[in-house]
C-alpha positions in Angstrom: 0.0 0.1 0.0 1.5 3.4 -1.0 1.5 6.0 1.8 2.4 9.6 1.4 4.3 10.5 4.7 5.4 13.9 4.2 4.7 16.8 1.9 7.0 19.7 2.0 8.4 18.9 5.3 11.3 21.1 6.5 14.0 19.2 8.3 16.6 21.5 10.1 20.1 20.7 10.8 20.5 19.1 14.3 16.9 18.3 14.8 15.8 14.9 13.3 12.3 14.4 11.8 10.1 11.5 12.0 7.2 10.2 9.7 4.0 8.9 11.2 4.1 5.2 12.0 2.8 2.9 9.3 1.2 -0.5 10.1 2.8 -3.2 8.3 -0.5 -5.4 8.6 0.3 -8.5 6.4 3.4 -6.9 4.8 7.0 -7.9 5.4 8.8 -5.4 3.1 8.8 -1.7 2.3 10.2 0.7 -0.2 10.5 4.3 0.3 10.9 7.3 -2.1 12.4 10.6 -0.9 12.1 13.6 -3.1 14.6 16.3 -1.9 12.9 19.5 -3.3 15.3 22.0 -1.8 18.5 22.0 0.3 20.9 24.6 1.6 24.2 24.3 -0.4 26.5 21.8 1.3 23.6 20.0 3.1 23.4 16.3 3.4 20.1 14.3 3.8 20.0 11.0 5.6 17.0 8.7 5.8 16.6 5.6 8.0 14.1 3.2 8.3 12.9 2.2 12.0 10.8 -0.6 13.1 8.7 -1.1 16.3 6.2 -3.4 18.0 4.8 -0.9 20.5 5.2 2.5 18.8 7.5 3.6 21.7 10.7 1.8 21.2 12.1 2.2 17.9 15.2 0.3 16.2 17.0 1.3 13.1 17.2 -1.1 10.2 21.1 -0.9 9.5 20.7 -2.3 5.8 18.2 0.5 4.9 19.4 4.0 4.1 19.2 7.0 1.8 22.1 9.5 1.8 22.3 12.3 -0.6 23.7 15.8 -1.1 21.7 16.7 -4.2 18.2 17.6 -5.1 16.2 14.8 -6.8 14.4 11.5 -6.3 16.1 8.6 -4.1 14.8 5.2 -3.0 15.7 2.2 -0.9 13.8 -0.9 0.2 13.9 -3.5 2.9 12.5 -7.0 3.2 12.2 -9.5 6.0 10.5 -7.0 8.3 8.9 -8.7 11.3 7.7 -6.0 13.5 4.2 -4.4 13.5 5.1 -0.9 12.6 7.8 1.1 10.6 8.6 4.8 10.2 11.3 6.9 8.7 13.8 9.1 10.4 15.3 11.9 8.5 18.3 14.1 9.4 20.3 17.0 7.8 23.8 17.2 8.3 26.6 19.6 7.3 24.2 22.6 6.7 20.9 24.3 7.7 17.9 22.6 6.3 16.1 20.7 3.4 12.4 20.2 2.1 11.6 16.7 1.6 8.6 14.8 0.3 8.4 11.2 1.4 6.4 8.0 0.4 6.5 4.6 1.6 5.0 1.3 0.2 4.5 -1.7 2.1 4.1 -5.2 0.4 4.0 -8.9 1.2 6.8 -10.9 -0.6 
């Protein structure tokens, strides 16, 4: 199921942003697309996938990641997810801020 998570969200340097939690329901894999619409020159955007069973304790999935210092569309995917919920954590490093559009797709494979 394709779910838009963020429309023109501003992520500031030193203040990570988080998407809403997404229920995995019967799915066990996700793909995410991040569109960097604008960023301060020299900025770097990092996006991490997190999973949880209780919506309070979140763990990063170390094999999933998007890192860019350019404007454009970027994606990553992860399979074998066993927890009930996922969300994305976004951070801007090396400069002030970036504007992101984020979508996630959950699937059963």
